[in-house]
N, C-alpha and C positions, 0 to 999 in steps of 0.2 A: 850648885854643882849639878851637872848633868849626870843622870843615872841611866846606865845602859845594861841591857840583858844580852848575853852572848851565848849562842848555841854552837856546839862543836868545839868547845874550848880545850878539849884534850888533843885535838889535832894540831898540826904544825901552824897553820894559819890562825886558828882560833886562839891558841896559846899566845902567839905573838900579839894578837889584838888585845888580849887581856893585859899582857905586860905593858904595852904602850899606852893603853887606856889609863891604867893606874899611874903611869909616869906623867900623863897629861892632866891628872887631877879628876878624872871621872870616878864616880862610884860605880862599881861593876858587880853584877850578879852573873855567875857562870853556872849554867845548867849542864850537869854531866851525869852520865849513867853510873860511873864508878868514882865517887869522890876520893877514894883511897889512891887512885891513880893520878890524881891532880894535886901536885905538891906545892903549887904556888900559895903563898900566904901574904896577906896585906890587910891593914886596918880598913881599907876601903873596898875590900873584896869579900863577897858573900858566895859561898859555894853551896849549890843546891843539888841534891840527888833527884834526877828527873829523866824521863824518857820522852823524846820529842813525839813518839808515836802514841803517847798516853797524855792527852790534854790535861787531865786532872792532876798530873804529877808536877806541873809547873805553872798552871794558869794564874794562881794567886801571886806568883812572883812578878807578873807583868804589871801589876798596879803601881802607878807612880813613875814608870820609866819614861825617859826622854826618847829612847830609840832602841831598836833591836838590831843586832848584827848576827846573821846566820852564816856560820862556817861549816855547815853540815857536810859530812863526808862518809864514805864507806870504805876508806882505805884501799887495800888491794883486792877487795872483794868484787868480782865481776858478775856475780849471780844476779838474777832479777831482784829488784828492790823497790820499796815504796818509802824509803827513808826521806828522800827529797820531797816527793809529791805529798804524801800523807803528813809528813812532818811539817811541811809548810802550811798545809790546810789547818793544822792544829795551832801553829804559831799565829797565823792570821786570825783565827777564831779568838784566841786569847787576847790579841791586840785589840780586836773589835770590842770585846767585852770590857776591856780596861781603858778604852778610848786612847790607845797609843797609835800614832799614825806613821811614825818614821821607821822604815825598814831598809837595811842594807844587806843584800843577799849575794853570796858568792855562787857563781855558776862555773862554767868551763869555757875556755877560749876556743877549743876545737869542736864545740857543739855544732856549729854551723861554719861554712866556709864562704869566703868572698874574695873578689879579685885582688883587693889590697894586700892580702896575706902574702902574695907571691907564690910562685910555682912550688917551691920546696915545702913550704909550710902547709899549703893546701894538700899536697901529696901525702905528707906525714899525717895530716888530720883525717883524710878520707881513706887512705889505705892501711893505716896502722891504728891510730887512736879510736876512730869511730867504729872500727871492727872489734878491737880488743875490749873496748869499754861500751859496747853496744847496749847492754842492759842498764848500767848506771846512767848513760847518756839519755836513754829513752825516758827514764824517770826525771832527769834534770829538765828535759824539754817540757814535760807535764808541769813540773814545778814552776818553770818560767811563765808558762801560760796562766797558771793559777795566780801568781804574783801580779802579772800584768792586768788581769781581770779584776783585781781587788781595788778597794778604795784607798789603800795605803799610799803614803808618799814614799814610794819604793825607788831604790836604785839596784839594778842587777849588774854585778861586775863579773866580767868574763876574763879571768887571767889566763895567760899562756902557761908554759912550763914553770913550775914553782921551784925556787932554790932556797936552801938554808944558808944564806949569806948575810952579812951585816947591812944595816940601813945605809942607803946612799942619799935618799930624799931627792934623787935625780931620776925622773922617769917621765914617760909620755902617757897622756890620757886622751881619749876621744869620747866625748859625751854625745850619744845619739848618732855617732858616725863610726868609722873604722880606722884603725891604725895600719900603717904600712909595715909589713914584716914583723908582727908581734911575736917574738920568739920566747922570751923569758922574763920573769920578774922575781925578785927576792920576796919571801914571805914578809920580811920586815918592812919593805917598801909598800907591799900590798896593804898591810895593817896601817901603816902611816897614812896612806890615802883614804882608807875607809874611815878612820877616825877624823880625818880632816874634813869630811863632807857630812858629818852627822847633822849639822844645822845648815847645810848649803842647799837652798831651794833651787839653785840652778841645776842640780843633779836629780831633782825629784822626777819620778816617773820616766827614768832614762835607763837605757842599757849602755854600759861603759866598758870600753877597752882600756887596758893598762899594760904597759911593757916598757922595756928600755929602748 
């Protein structure tokens, strides 16, 4: 049985990843700052109180894991942050110490723009999202560079607008390239894809677009 460690499990995407991982037969360890706020229970689920900004609070949980899924987020907070960058430094340090190599990391679809997005989505990204989320995005860019410079078998996934709708298992992905007009993805489908590539070497060391 593959054993995965999930960060950001109390957020919408992280919680969905935990639920689907358990359904798929994974053994899951969820690192959360407030275990009382995480109500999921399962025989194959271990809930650990930890803070991604404090390496010592979770490093021993890394031992024996097949993969790490990072769904770190700051919610609606737009103040300067180091949750993504410093948090990822700590995750990678713990992975190195435990000889864990597989990392799947969520980023943001509007972090950068490209012509395939189309005019409207590029406009939304540059004139709205990149302005409002300037501080979180700045830290996400540092996080991405840190991941790419590491020795891990990483996949960085850049989802567009996230929705809380049911799983469809019908979506587009682009590994190492870009999707045309990537507007939205359900968190359930995002989790479905992340769990499907845990052992997929074709996605190692790649930036991935996902959308409908």
